[in-house]
Backbone bond lengths (Angstrom), bond angles and torsions (degrees), N, CA, C in turn:
res aa  C-N    CA-C-N  psi(-1)  N-CA   C-N-CA  omega(-1)  CA-C   N-CA-C  phi
1 M - - - 1.442 - - 1.525 108.86 -
2 N 1.308 116.26 138.84 1.461 121.24 178.66 1.517 110.40 -77.83
3 N 1.315 114.46 137.00 1.459 119.57 174.15 1.518 108.20 -97.49
4 L 1.305 115.80 104.27 1.451 120.40 179.34 1.522 108.72 -93.00
5 K 1.291 114.38 130.12 1.458 119.83 178.31 1.517 108.38 -102.31
6 V 1.284 116.34 120.12 1.457 121.62 179.50 1.524 107.45 -96.51
7 E 1.310 115.77 121.34 1.451 120.69 178.63 1.511 110.05 -110.92
8 A 1.313 114.35 140.01 1.464 119.18 177.13 1.524 108.02 -71.86
9 R 1.297 115.86 131.35 1.463 120.81 177.79 1.513 109.20 -83.99
10 T 1.314 114.62 141.18 1.452 118.31 172.70 1.512 107.91 -116.57
11 T 1.297 115.72 137.21 1.455 120.36 178.13 1.518 108.50 -78.52
12 P 1.318 117.07 162.66 1.469 118.89 175.49 1.530 111.83 -55.29
13 L 1.317 116.98 -38.02 1.460 120.47 179.06 1.528 110.48 -63.01
14 E 1.311 116.80 -45.69 1.464 120.05 179.98 1.521 111.26 -61.66
15 S 1.312 116.76 -40.29 1.465 121.07 178.40 1.519 111.01 -63.43
16 V 1.317 116.71 -43.26 1.467 121.24 179.47 1.521 110.06 -63.81
17 V 1.312 117.29 -44.77 1.466 121.01 -178.92 1.528 110.12 -63.35
18 K 1.315 117.26 -43.60 1.464 120.46 178.78 1.522 110.30 -60.21
19 N 1.320 116.70 -41.90 1.455 120.89 179.10 1.531 110.98 -65.37
20 I 1.329 116.65 -44.57 1.468 120.86 178.97 1.529 110.08 -57.60
21 L 1.313 116.64 -47.15 1.458 120.31 -177.68 1.527 111.79 -69.16
22 A 1.317 117.42 -27.80 1.468 120.63 179.27 1.524 111.86 -75.77
23 V 1.344 116.31 -45.50 1.468 119.65 -175.78 1.528 112.70 -93.32
24 R 1.327 116.27 -11.08 1.472 122.84 178.05 1.525 112.69 62.74
25 K 1.334 115.92 29.70 1.460 121.87 178.53 1.519 109.34 -141.57
26 I 1.347 114.95 148.92 1.460 121.00 177.48 1.522 107.67 -117.43
27 S 1.318 115.81 118.22 1.460 120.92 179.40 1.530 109.54 -86.29
28 A 1.322 115.23 173.32 1.473 120.23 178.67 1.530 110.47 -61.94
29 S 1.320 117.50 -40.54 1.469 119.38 179.72 1.527 110.85 -69.36
30 D 1.339 117.47 -34.12 1.466 120.46 175.45 1.524 110.22 -63.04
31 R 1.332 115.80 -43.19 1.473 120.17 178.96 1.520 110.98 -59.69
32 Q 1.322 116.51 -39.20 1.467 120.32 179.84 1.531 110.49 -63.49
33 V 1.321 116.98 -43.62 1.472 120.76 178.65 1.525 110.12 -62.68
34 L 1.327 117.12 -44.00 1.467 120.60 179.11 1.523 111.66 -64.62
35 R 1.323 116.29 -40.88 1.468 121.24 178.59 1.526 110.71 -60.25
36 L 1.322 116.17 -47.38 1.464 120.07 179.58 1.525 111.15 -63.39
37 A 1.322 116.61 -37.62 1.466 120.10 178.47 1.519 110.96 -64.52
38 L 1.327 116.97 -39.92 1.460 120.08 179.81 1.522 112.20 -66.16
39 F 1.328 116.96 -30.17 1.466 119.94 177.09 1.526 111.30 -71.41
40 S 1.321 117.13 -21.70 1.465 120.43 178.99 1.525 110.13 -116.78
41 L 1.311 116.00 36.17 1.458 122.13 -175.67 1.527 112.56 -53.44
42 H 1.310 117.41 -37.36 1.469 120.88 -177.93 1.529 112.50 -65.85
43 S 1.329 118.06 -20.69 1.467 120.20 -178.43 1.528 112.65 -100.12
44 L 1.330 117.26 3.26 1.456 120.33 178.63 1.522 110.55 -82.62
45 T 1.321 114.95 150.99 1.457 119.05 175.75 1.533 108.65 -74.22
46 V 1.292 116.00 165.93 1.464 120.62 177.70 1.527 109.39 -61.29
47 T 1.315 117.26 -39.52 1.465 121.49 178.65 1.518 110.71 -61.05
48 E 1.323 117.34 -44.90 1.464 121.14 179.71 1.530 110.68 -64.98
49 Q 1.326 117.19 -40.01 1.464 120.07 177.35 1.527 110.59 -63.08
50 D 1.317 116.93 -40.70 1.461 121.43 178.39 1.534 110.64 -64.54
51 Q 1.317 116.95 -39.03 1.456 120.68 179.60 1.528 111.08 -65.22
52 I 1.311 116.85 -42.82 1.466 120.63 177.45 1.523 109.75 -62.78
53 Q 1.310 117.18 -41.53 1.464 121.66 177.66 1.524 110.67 -61.24
54 Q 1.318 117.12 -40.82 1.463 121.07 179.62 1.531 110.82 -64.17
55 V 1.333 116.98 -42.54 1.465 120.58 177.51 1.523 109.58 -61.66
56 Y 1.319 116.97 -45.30 1.468 120.92 179.66 1.532 110.93 -59.19
57 E 1.319 116.80 -45.64 1.460 120.57 -178.99 1.524 111.55 -63.85
58 E 1.324 117.03 -40.84 1.465 121.22 178.64 1.532 110.50 -66.53
59 L 1.316 116.60 -39.26 1.463 121.41 178.31 1.524 110.27 -65.82
60 E 1.306 116.18 -46.06 1.464 121.48 179.90 1.530 111.62 -61.85
61 A 1.325 116.43 -34.81 1.465 121.13 -179.75 1.530 112.49 -80.51
62 G 1.328 116.37 -6.26 1.452 119.72 178.27 1.516 114.65 85.18
63 R 1.317 116.95 12.16 1.462 120.30 -178.31 1.525 112.63 -91.31
64 I 1.339 116.19 -5.10 1.474 122.95 175.34 1.510 106.57 -129.02
65 S 1.319 116.06 139.76 1.456 119.76 178.76 1.527 110.90 -115.44
66 L 1.325 114.89 157.32 1.456 121.46 178.66 1.520 109.18 -96.16
67 I 1.318 115.49 137.31 1.464 121.83 176.17 1.519 107.30 -107.08
68 K 1.321 116.31 134.11 1.472 119.58 179.08 1.500 111.69 -79.04
C-alpha cells in the first residue's frame, strides 16, 4: 500500500505573515505582498484576512517594526 503524505499548502501570503510574526519586522518585499493582498481583499480566504488583521494589530501596537 502506498503511504501518501498530505501536506498543508501555504500561500505566499501565509508564508510572509508567518515570517513577519516570527521576526517581528516587515521588510519592503513583505510590504509589497501585503499591499497586493489588500488590493485583492475580496479574493482572500477568511484565514488570510485574519492574518492580515493580526499583522495590522501587532504593527499598530508597536510589536512589529518596519524595515526600510
